[in-house]
C-alpha positions in Angstrom: -26.0 4.7 22.8 -25.8 2.5 25.9 -22.6 0.6 26.7 -24.2 -1.3 29.1 -25.0 -3.8 26.1 -21.4 -4.6 25.9 -21.8 -6.9 28.9 -25.1 -8.0 28.0 -25.1 -9.4 24.5 -22.5 -12.1 24.9 -23.6 -13.6 28.3 -24.8 -16.6 26.4 -21.5 -17.5 25.0 -18.7 -16.1 27.6 -19.8 -19.1 30.3 -18.7 -21.4 28.0 -15.1 -20.2 27.4 -15.0 -20.0 31.4 -16.1 -23.5 32.1 -13.0 -24.8 29.7 -15.5 -25.8 26.5 -12.7 -25.2 23.7 -12.6 -25.7 20.1 -10.9 -29.0 19.1 -7.4 -28.3 17.6 -8.6 -29.5 14.2 -11.8 -27.3 14.4 -9.5 -24.1 15.2 -7.2 -24.9 12.2 -10.3 -25.2 9.9 -11.6 -21.8 11.0 -8.3 -20.1 10.7 -8.0 -21.5 7.1 -11.4 -20.8 6.1 -10.8 -17.2 7.7 -7.6 -16.8 5.5 -9.2 -17.9 2.4 -12.2 -15.2 2.8 -9.8 -12.6 3.8 -8.0 -13.1 0.5 -11.2 -12.8 -1.5 -12.1 -9.9 0.4 -8.8 -8.1 -0.3 -9.5 -9.0 -3.9 -12.8 -7.6 -4.3 -11.5 -4.3 -2.1 -8.5 -3.7 -5.0 -11.3 -4.3 -7.9 -13.6 -1.7 -6.4 -10.8 0.9 -5.8 -9.4 0.2 -9.2 -12.9 0.8 -10.7 -13.5 4.0 -8.7 -9.8 5.2 -9.7 -10.2 4.7 -13.7 -9.4 7.6 -15.9 -12.2 10.3 -16.2 -14.6 11.1 -13.7 -16.4 7.9 -12.6 -20.3 8.2 -12.3 -21.5 9.0 -8.5 -23.1 5.9 -8.1 -19.8 4.0 -9.3 -17.7 5.9 -6.3 -20.7 5.2 -3.7 -20.6 1.2 -4.7 -16.9 1.1 -4.8 -16.7 2.9 -1.2 -19.5 0.5 0.1 -17.4 -2.6 -0.9 -14.5 -1.5 0.3 -15.8 -0.6 3.8 -17.7 -3.8 4.0 -15.2 -5.8 2.8 -13.0 -4.5 5.7 -15.5 -4.6 8.3 -16.0 -8.3 7.4 -12.0 -9.0 7.5 -11.9 -7.4 10.9 -14.9 -9.5 12.1 -12.9 -12.9 10.9 -10.2 -11.5 13.3 -12.4 -11.4 16.3 -14.0 -14.9 15.5 -10.3 -16.5 15.1 -9.4 -14.9 18.5 -12.9 -15.8 20.2 -12.2 -19.8 19.3 -8.3 -20.0 19.2 -6.3 -21.2 22.0 -3.4 -19.2 20.4 -4.7 -15.9 22.1 -4.0 -17.5 25.5 -0.2 -17.5 25.7 2.4 -16.3 28.4 3.4 -13.3 26.7 7.1 -11.9 27.2 7.3 -9.2 24.6 7.3 -5.6 25.8 4.5 -3.4 24.2 4.2 0.3 23.9 0.3 1.1 24.7 0.5 4.6 23.1 1.7 3.0 19.8 -1.4 0.6 20.1 -3.9 3.1 20.2 -2.5 5.2 17.5 -2.4 2.2 15.3 -5.9 1.2 16.0 -7.0 4.7 15.4 -5.0 4.5 11.9 -7.1 1.4 10.7 -10.5 2.9 11.6 -9.6 6.3 10.1 -11.0 6.1 7.1 -14.4 4.8 8.7 -14.3 7.4 11.1 -14.3 9.8 8.1 -16.9 8.2 6.3 -19.4 8.1 9.6 -18.3 11.7 10.6 -17.4 10.4 13.7 -14.2 12.1 15.3 -11.5 10.3 16.9 -9.7 12.4 19.9 -6.7 10.5 20.8 -5.0 11.5 23.9 -1.7 9.3 24.5 0.3 9.5 27.7 3.1 11.7 27.4 5.6 9.1 29.0 6.2 5.6 27.8 3.4 3.4 29.1 4.5 -0.5 28.5 2.7 -3.8 29.0 3.8 -7.6 28.3 1.3 -8.9 25.5 1.2 -9.2 21.6 0.8 -6.5 20.0 -1.2 -7.1 16.9 -3.9 -8.6 19.6 -4.0 -5.7 21.8 -4.3 -3.4 18.5 -7.3 -5.6 17.7 -9.0 -5.3 21.1 -8.6 -1.5 20.9 -9.9 -1.5 17.1 -12.8 -3.5 18.6 -14.0 -0.7 20.9 -13.6 2.0 18.6 -15.7 0.0 16.1 -18.3 -0.2 18.5 -18.7 3.3 18.9 -18.2 4.2 14.9 -20.8 2.3 14.2 -23.6 3.0 16.7 -22.6 6.8 17.1 -24.5 9.4 14.9 -22.8 11.7 12.8 -20.9 14.8 14.3 -20.0 12.7 17.9 -16.9 11.9 19.1 -14.7 9.0 20.4 -12.2 10.0 23.0 -9.1 7.6 23.7 -6.8 8.1 26.5 -4.0 6.2 28.2 -2.9 6.8 31.6 -0.4 4.9 34.0 -2.0 3.9 37.2 0.7 3.5 39.8 0.4 1.3 43.1 2.7 2.2 46.1 2.5 -1.8 46.6 4.1 -2.9 43.5 3.5 -2.7 39.5 0.9 -0.6 38.7 -1.9 -0.7 35.9 -2.4 1.0 32.4 -5.7 2.4 31.8 -7.0 2.5 28.3 -10.5 4.6 28.1 -12.6 4.7 25.1 -15.6 7.2 25.8 -18.2 7.5 23.4 -19.9 11.3 23.3 -23.0 11.3 21.1 -23.9 14.3 19.4 -27.7 13.5 20.3 -28.7 13.3 23.7 -31.2 10.5 23.4 -30.3 7.2 24.9 -32.3 5.1 22.5 -30.5 5.9 19.3 -31.0 4.1 16.0 -28.8 1.1 15.7 -27.6 -0.8 12.1 -29.4 -3.9 11.7 -26.4 -6.0 11.6 -24.8 -4.7 14.4 -25.9 -6.7 17.4 -24.4 -10.0 15.8 -20.8 -8.7 15.0 -20.9 -6.8 18.5 -21.2 -10.1 20.4 -18.3 -11.6 18.4 -16.2 -8.4 18.8 -16.4 -7.7 22.5 -16.3 -11.2 23.2 -13.2 -11.2 21.5 -12.2 -7.9 23.3 -12.5 -9.7 26.5 -10.6 -12.6 25.7 -7.6 -10.8 24.3 -7.5 -8.7 27.2 -8.2 -11.6 29.6 -5.3 -13.3 28.1 -3.2 -10.4 28.9 -4.4 -10.5 32.5 -6.2 -7.4 32.1 -9.7 -6.4 32.6 -12.6 -4.9 30.6 -15.4 -2.8 32.1 -18.2 -0.4 30.9 -17.6 3.2 32.2 -19.8 4.6 35.0 -20.8 7.9 36.5 -23.1 9.0 33.7 -20.1 8.4 31.0 -20.8 6.1 28.1 -17.6 3.8 26.8 -15.3 1.3 27.9 -12.2 0.9 30.4 -9.4 -1.6 29.5 -6.9 -2.2 32.7 -3.7 -4.0 31.9 -0.8 -4.8 34.1 2.0 -2.4 33.7 5.5 -3.7 33.0 8.0 -1.9 35.1 11.1 -1.6 32.7 14.2 -0.3 33.9 15.6 2.7 32.2 12.3 3.4 30.0 12.6 7.1 28.8 9.8 9.3 27.7 8.4 8.2 24.3 8.5 10.6 21.6 5.0 11.4 20.6 4.1 9.5 17.0 3.1 11.2 14.1 -0.7 12.3 14.4 -3.4 10.2 12.9 -5.2 11.9 10.4 -8.5 12.9 11.4 -7.7 13.0 15.1 -7.8 15.9 17.4 -4.1 16.3 16.5 -4.6 16.9 13.1 -6.4 19.6 11.4 -8.0 17.3 9.1 -10.5 16.5 11.6 -12.3 20.0 10.6 -13.8 17.9 8.0 -16.0 16.1 10.2 -16.1 19.1 12.9 
């Protein structure tokens, strides 16, 4: 899988945002309202599928498989709706004042995609910073951006591959440093032309544009990894908080390298 495609697929859309061609407020409100209604419907579908699969007695194999597909696709579409709203909404662009712990962001993003990683047999290897690493921003948006980078890899990587997520602080002698989040895709198949899902390019374009827009609104930057590595590098301005102490390590995400449950996909 070549992540250079991340930069190429949305070239036709991003310049419109750079030129200030924004959606009108009533159009944004309509998209948010429609997205909310669709999410509600998807939630009902997921609950119905999970209830069907959990009925007393062993359900037929086809029922379990169908329920799993319904739940997975409903979650995927719901995340795609979040990305679409982020692309068109002015609410993403704000003067953020809240302080967000980046270690918590990557853990939550991975937690939201844990089931997907198990189903696709792709291991999430999470390497948080040992110290507190904070930025100014909106926690839910930052989780959404990291989640988009993870989902890109989960959909495109073959079974038994790995996604490494790490957080590092990059101090600068001249002032505030940067927080670096690296999402590296390690394919189990040494073939640059891996098969891709037929629906992937369309949602990738929306998702990766949402990642760019969210990180840009946080005065950060997104780039593909180089030097023979495949993945995404996110840079965010570090918030220099006084008296910030070392963060206690969060509880392990089931299925990550910090949990023995990962052996199920090893």
